N, C-alpha and C positions, 0 to 999 in steps of 0.2 A: 391513483394510478402513478403518479409521477413521485409523490412521497413513498409510498410502499417500495415500489420496483426500483427506483432511481435510474431510469435511464439516460444516456448521454442524449442529448439533444441538441441540434443544430439547425441556423437561419437557413429558410427557402425563398429565394423570391420567385411566389407563386403567378403573379400577376404583374410585369414590368412598372415600375413606380408606381406601385401602393405597398406596404409594409410589409416585410419577409413573416411568412409564417413560422413555428416552431415544429420539426419532426424529429421524431426516433433516428439517432444516427446511423445504425445499423441496417435502416433500411436502403436498399438501393434504388435510385433514382426510375430505372427501368420498372421496377417493383410496382413504383406508385403508381406512373402512368399507366401500366398494366390493368391496375383495379381503379381507375379514376375513367371510368367509360361513362359516366353521368356529366363526368366537368365537360368530358367533350362534346355532350350533347348541347349539355347548355352553354358555351360557346359558340359551336354551330349554330343553333338559334338565334344568338344575340348579334351575331355577324348579319344576319338577314333581318332582324328589327333594327339595328343600329343604322343599314342601309335605307331601309325603309324611312326609319325618321330623319336622314340626310336628306332624302326625295323631297320629304312634307317641308322641311324648315330651310334646306340650303345651308346646312351650317351641321358640322360635327357636333355633337351633346356634349355636356359640360357634364361635369364629376358625378354631382348630384341627379339628373338626368341617367347618365349612366349608370347609374345603380338601380336606379326606376327600372330601366330598360333588361338590366339583369336578372331583376326580380320576376320580370313576366318571361323572361328566357326560362326560366326556372319552373314558371308555372305550366309554361306550354311542355315541356317536354317530362314534366313528371308524370309516369304512369299511374295506373290504379294498383295501390295495394294489394298485394299475394297472399294468401294464407301462411301462417308463420310453420316453419319448418323446425324442426331439431338442432338444436344448436350441434352435437356429432355430427347430423348430416351436411349441414352447414361446412364443420371444419373437415371435414373428410371432402367434400367438392372444393372446398378451397385449396388443401392440399392437393390434391392429385393437378386441379388446373394449374397452378403454381410449379410444380413440377413439370408435368409437359411443357409449357411455355419456359424454363427456366433450369430446368435438370436440377442438379444436386451442387450446381456452384456454391462455395463459400463465401459471405457477404464480410467486409474488413471493415471496423471503424473507419470514416474518412475523417480526414487531418481537421483539425478545429473542434472537433466532438467535444462537450462538455457534459458532465453529471447534473441530471436534476431535468426540469423544464422548463427551461428558458427565463427563470428568476420569476417562476409564476408560482 
């Protein structure tokens, strides 16, 4: 996609202390947060699993254990697969949902945006 369309990308620190992720530059962070409900579910579950780990072991988990706890949180919050919907139906729903949430505001390219996909 990046080679064919050539979108501008910017690094974003998704998780404090970990390496940044590359995102398409023209996408507002509020829009990303609006569409990242799964991530919110995982973070909430991870908080509970981490608290339980601290109670059991008497200390915060290290990075390797945190990754494992993150995997468990993702598994615990995974919903059953739904039947597939036609792409046009999904696009219409996404568009209507975004317009209801954000209106027709314009998005500007952030400072520091570079063409390509972060050197990948």
